[in-house]
C-alpha positions in Angstrom: 1.4 10.3 -26.8 4.7 9.9 -24.9 7.3 9.8 -27.5 10.9 8.2 -27.7 13.1 10.4 -26.2 10.6 10.9 -23.3 9.9 6.9 -23.1 13.3 6.2 -22.8 13.8 8.7 -19.7 11.1 7.5 -18.2 12.7 3.5 -18.3 16.2 4.9 -17.0 14.9 6.7 -14.8 12.7 3.5 -13.1 15.3 1.2 -13.6 18.0 2.8 -12.1 15.0 3.4 -9.2 14.9 -0.8 -9.1 18.6 -1.3 -9.2 18.8 1.3 -6.1 15.7 0.1 -3.8 16.3 -3.3 -4.9 12.4 -4.3 -4.6 12.0 -8.5 -3.8 10.5 -8.6 -7.9 13.8 -8.7 -8.8 13.9 -12.1 -6.5 11.2 -14.1 -8.5 10.2 -11.9 -11.8 8.2 -15.0 -13.2 5.6 -14.3 -10.2 4.8 -11.0 -11.6 4.3 -12.3 -15.5 0.6 -14.6 -16.0 1.9 -16.1 -18.8 4.6 -18.2 -16.9 2.5 -19.3 -14.1 2.2 -23.2 -13.6 0.2 -24.9 -16.3 -2.1 -27.6 -14.3 -2.9 -31.1 -16.8 -5.6 -32.7 -14.4 -9.3 -30.2 -14.3 -8.2 -27.9 -16.9 -9.7 -26.3 -19.9 -7.4 -24.5 -22.9 -7.2 -20.6 -23.0 -7.1 -18.7 -26.0 -3.5 -19.6 -27.2 -4.1 -23.7 -26.7 -2.2 -24.0 -23.3 -3.3 -25.5 -20.2 -5.0 -23.0 -17.7 -6.4 -23.2 -14.4 -8.0 -21.0 -13.1 -7.0 -21.5 -9.5 -3.7 -21.7 -9.6 -3.8 -18.6 -11.6 -5.4 -17.1 -8.6 -2.3 -18.5 -6.2 -0.2 -16.8 -8.3 -1.9 -13.6 -8.7 -2.2 -13.8 -4.5 1.0 -14.0 -4.1 2.2 -11.2 -6.3 -0.5 -8.4 -4.6 1.0 -9.9 -1.3 4.8 -8.7 -2.4 3.7 -5.5 -4.4 2.0 -4.4 -1.3 5.0 -4.5 0.8 7.3 -2.7 -1.8 8.6 0.7 -1.0 8.4 1.3 -4.9 5.2 0.2 -5.7 3.1 3.4 -7.1 6.0 4.0 -9.3 5.8 0.9 -10.6 2.6 1.4 -11.6 3.4 4.6 -13.2 5.7 2.9 -15.2 2.9 0.6 -16.2 0.3 3.2 -16.7 2.7 5.7 -18.8 4.4 3.1 -20.7 1.5 1.3 -21.6 2.5 -2.3 -20.0 -0.4 -4.8 -21.1 1.9 -7.3 -19.7 2.5 -9.0 -15.9 1.8 -7.7 -12.4 3.0 -4.1 -11.6 2.4 -2.0 -8.6 -0.2 -4.5 -7.7 -2.6 -4.6 -10.5 -3.0 -6.8 -12.9 -2.9 -5.8 -16.4 -6.8 -5.6 -16.8 -7.3 -3.9 -13.5 -4.7 -1.2 -15.2 -7.1 -0.8 -18.2 -10.7 -0.5 -15.9 -8.2 2.1 -14.2 -7.4 3.7 -16.8 -10.8 3.5 -18.0 -12.3 5.1 -14.8 -10.7 7.8 -14.8 -11.5 8.9 -18.6 
């Protein structure tokens, strides 16, 4: 378990690195948040929260986020940050929340 002071230190260190490197994700943060990916009305289905969801659009944005992550100089640190802080949102280090959960499960 990560205690609050350690978590605060991890946050400070990571965001200090982000400020220093200025990765591409900072220019378009919506690209990394599946909740903000565009929804399409025609040919869509509703997700579990009642929003229209189109899997093709989601895959497109997911692939764009991954492509951006692949070229990032702090990709590894970003992934570690998401795992340590148990971030269950957004694409971090090129992995979706589900992929990070699978990665953690496979190491146990």
